[in-house]
N, C-alpha and C positions, 0 to 999 in steps of 0.2 A: 479028761479025754478031750482029745482036741476035736475041733468042729470040724465038720466033714465038707468038703467044696466040689462044688457042682464043675465037672471038666465042661468048658467052652467049647472044645471043638475047635476043628482046625478055621482061620479068620476067612470071614466072606469075600467072595472073589470082587474085585473089583468092577463098577458097572462097565458094559459095555461101551464105548464110546459111541456120541450119537450120531448117524448114520449120515452122511453126505445126502442132502435131497436135490438130484438134477434135474431142472424143468422139462417137462415132455418136449420132444423132438416135434415140430411144426408138421402136422399132417399125420404122422405116426399114431396108429392105434393097435392096441395090443389084439392079438386072436381072443383072448379070452374076454376084453371088452366086446368085441364083434359078435362073439358068439351069446353074452349075456343080452345082448340089444334085439339079436335075432329071437331066441326065445320068448323075451318079454313082447316083443311085437305078435309072433304069433298067438300068445296067451293071450294079448289083448283083444287081439281080434276075433279067436275065437270066445272069448266072454262078450263083444259086442254083438256077434252071430246069433249063439246059440244062448246068451245068457246061463241060465246053472244047468242046462242039459245039453247032452255031448252032439255030435254031427249027424250023428245016424238018426238020433230022436228028431232033429230037426230038417232031416231032408226025406223024413219019411213018406211024407206026402206028396207022390209024382206032379201034381196039379200047382206045389210052391211053385215061386217065379224062377223055377230054373230050368230053364232051355225048354220050350216047346208049350207049357203052359199059359193057362188065359191070360195071367198076370207079367208074362215073360215080355220083356221088350227086346229079344234078339232072338235068332232065328235058332231054332230046333238045334243045325250042323254046327253052330256057334261058327261058323265061315261064311256064310252068305252074309255081305253089310246090308244095310239099309238103303234105300234106291236114293236116297236124299240125306243131308246131314243133319236136317231137323225136320219137324212138324209143328205148326202151329195149332194152338187150343185157343177160342175165343170165347169169352163170357159178351162183352162190349166192345165198345169202341171209344177212347178218351179222344174227345173233339168239343171245341167249342161251338162248332155248328148247331144250330137246332134239328137236328136229323133224327130220325128214330126207324127203323128195318122192322116189320111188320112181319113175323113167322107165323105158317100154318102147318101143323104136325098130320101123319098119317093116313092122308088122302091120296088119289083123288076120292071123293063120294058121291055117291047123284044126290043131288037136292042140296046137299051142305057146300061144296065146293062151288057150283054153279051158283048159287047165291051170293057167296063171299065175292065170286069176281066181279057180280053184277054191282054190289056197293063199291068195291074199290073204283069200278070203273066211274063211275056216277061221282065219285067222289075225286078220281085223278089222282089215285093214291096207287104207288107199287108195293108189291110184298114178295115175299121168298116163300115157297112151296116144297115143304120138305115130303116128297112124297114117297110111299111104299110101293114098291116095286110091282108088287104081288097085285097090288089096288091099281096102279097105272095099267098094268094091261090088262085088268077087268073093266076100267070105267075111264081110263084116257081118253077116248072118243069123243066123252062130253066136253074136255075142255081143252083139248086140242087146239082149236083154234082160237081159244080164247087168253091164251098166255103172253103174248106178245107182251113187252113192258115189264112182264115179271120174270121172276128168276125161280128154277127148280133144283133144288138140292135130295141131294141123297139119303133115304130115312131105311137104307136095308130092304132088303125081299121081301121078308117075312115081319118085320118088327118084332125077332128076337135079340134077346138080351146078350148085346156083344161084349160083355164083361166076364161072361161064362162061357167064351167061344173059345177055342185054341186061335192059331194064328190062319191054318187055312179054312177053318171055318168061317173066321169075320173076311177073310178076303172071297170066302165063295160069296157070302149076304152080299157084300158092297159090291163084288163084280157082276150079277145077276141083276141087279138094281140099276146098276150104271148102265148096262147094255139097254135094259127096257127102257130109262129114260131117255136115252139119248136116241133111241126109236123113236120115242112120243113129241121129243123137244126140237131134234135136229140139230141139236151140240149136246157136247159131253160136259155134264155136272161135274163140278170142282168143288164141293162145298158138301160136307159129312155131317148128318146131326145123328149121333148115336140114340139107340131109343131109350127112353127114361133117364136120357142124360149119363146113362153109366160106360165107363170106361175101363177098360184094361189093356194092359202092356203090348198083349194082341192086338186088340182094335190100334192101336195108335202106331204101330208096326205095320200092320195092313194098310192104314189111311195113307201111311209114308210112301209103301211100294207102289199102293196106287194113284199118289199123285192128290190126295184130297186133303185140305185143309180143314177141322174139326170145328163145328158151330154149336157152342151153346146157346145161356140167354142169362141177362141178369133182370129180367121182369117178368110174371108169367101174368096170364089170366086165370085168377083162383076162382075159376064157375062154378066149384063147388063149397064154397065159404058164402055165395053169394045167389045162393038158388031160389032165396025168396025175397031177394033184396036185388034186384035189377040194377036201380040207380045208384045203390050202394059201390057194385062192381064198374060203373063209370066210373064215378068217384075216383075210386082207389085208384082205378088204372091211371085215367086223367091227371090225378095227383101225383102219382110216384114217380112217372117216366120223366127223363134228363135224356141230355143232348149224348149221342151217341148209345142208347138204349137197343139191345135186341130183344124183340118183345114176343113171348111165346103164348099162341094158340094153336086151336085146334080146327080141322073141318070133316071131321068126323068123331063117332065114340060115344062113350055115354051121353043121354039124353040132356043133361045139368049143362052141357057145353053149348047147348043152343043158346043160353041167356047172354052168351060173349058174340055170338053169332047176329044175336037181334040187338044187341047195343053197339054192335061194330059199328053204324054209320055216327052214331051219338060221339062214340068216342072220339072218333076221326074230325068230327067235327071241334070237340072241346080241345085235340090237342092242337089241331090248325089254330084255334083262337089262342092259344100262346106261344104260335109263331114256329110251329112245327113241321116239319115238310116229311113226307114218307117216302124212304129209298129202299131199293133189294140190300141185301146182306154186301153183295159184292162193292155195290155203290158207296154203302156206309165204311167199309174197309177201306177203302179209297179216298173216302176223305179222312178216314184216323190219319 
C-alpha cells in the first residue's frame, strides 16, 4: 500500500521588498502627530489640575482660586489689569548695615502707645506703627502730635483676616484705613501689614491697585512664651536680631504683651550695645 503524502499547497509568496525609508522633511509635522500631541497635552494639563477627579469636581467650590474669590490674583471680570506689574512682599532686608526696624501692630491704644512713644523718645529710636483704622479714629488724638520721626503703616480698618476676603472686601478694608491714617498723619501710608500675616490673592491684588507694599516680619516678640521670664524675652530678642531685621511687637492686646513693652528700653539698650540702630521700615528698605 503506498504511503500517503501531504499536499504542500502552493508555494509561499516571496517577501515584500524592504520599503524605502526617506528622512522626514525638515519642519514638516504630520497631522496625526499634531493631534496626538494636542491630546497628550490636554490630558496632562487635566491630570495636573484635577488629579484623579474631573473638572466639575475641581471647580465645584465657587471660592476656589477661580476669578473673584479670596485666592484669586486676577479681577473677576478677567479683563481689568492690575495697576502695576508687581507688588513686593517683604519679610526683612538683606544688608550688612546693623539696622533694625521696630514695628508695633494693632494700635493706637490708650496707655500702651503713649508709653512706647515715651520709651522711643528717650532712647532716640524710630519705629513704624501699623495702625488699625478704627483704633486711629478712636484714639489717634492721643498720639497725633508725637509721631514725628516715626512711620505709620496700614493694618486695615478693623483687623479682619484679609485672606478670607474677596478683592472688593480687601480693598474696602485697606482704603477705609488709608483715608483715616492720612487724615491723622497728614501723609498717605504706603506700607500694608495684613492682620495675622495672612495673605490671599485678593489681598495682593488690592494692595497692588492701591499702591501698597506688603510688609511682614522675620522676628517677633514671643510674649506668651516668656510671660514669667521677662529677662528671657530680652535675651531672646537681643540675641536673635540680625542686620535688616523687621521686628514685630504690639501696642495693644492681651495683658501678656505688656512684658515686651516693659522690657523695650532694655532691649533697645542691649541691641545698641551690639552696634544696632533703629530705623523706620521705609528707611530700612532704602538701606537694602
